[in-house]
C-alpha positions in Angstrom: -12.4 -48.4 -5.2 -9.2 -48.6 -3.1 -9.8 -49.9 0.2 -7.6 -48.9 3.2 -5.6 -51.5 5.0 -7.1 -52.6 8.3 -5.0 -52.8 11.4 -6.0 -55.9 13.0 -3.3 -55.9 16.1 -4.0 -53.8 19.1 -1.2 -51.6 20.4 0.2 -52.3 23.8 -0.8 -50.2 26.6 1.7 -49.9 29.4 1.0 -48.2 32.8 3.5 -45.6 34.4 3.8 -44.1 37.8 2.1 -40.6 38.0 5.1 -38.8 38.7 7.0 -39.9 35.5 7.9 -37.1 33.0 9.6 -39.1 30.4 9.4 -42.8 28.8 11.6 -44.7 26.7 10.5 -47.2 23.8 12.8 -49.8 21.9 9.7 -51.8 20.6 10.7 -54.7 22.7 14.4 -55.0 22.0 16.1 -57.9 20.0 15.6 -58.2 16.4 11.9 -57.2 16.2 12.4 -53.7 17.9 13.4 -50.5 16.6 15.6 -47.6 17.5 15.5 -46.3 21.1 13.3 -43.2 21.4 12.0 -41.0 24.3 8.9 -39.2 24.7 7.7 -36.4 27.3 4.4 -36.5 28.7 4.5 -32.6 28.4 1.6 -32.3 30.8 -0.5 -34.9 29.2 -1.3 -38.4 30.8 -0.5 -40.4 27.8 2.3 -40.9 25.2 2.4 -42.9 21.9 5.3 -44.4 20.3 5.5 -43.3 16.5 7.2 -46.5 15.4 5.4 -49.2 17.2 2.2 -47.8 18.4 2.6 -48.7 22.2 0.8 -46.1 24.5 2.3 -45.2 27.7 -0.4 -44.0 30.2 0.1 -42.4 33.7 -1.6 -44.1 36.6 -4.0 -41.5 38.3 -2.7 -40.5 41.6 -4.8 -41.8 44.6 
């Protein structure tokens, strides 16, 4: 029986201001980064990077 690989690292969570509509991710830059990609929140309170798994979360407005 084939086992699925288990992901042992947790994705980084980055808090952003509640009025932000877009975020950009480059995986941290340098040789370990990935191509720069932009993500829109499109009415949601979070966006996740398809390359590195970073999760961008809007802070709640107080």
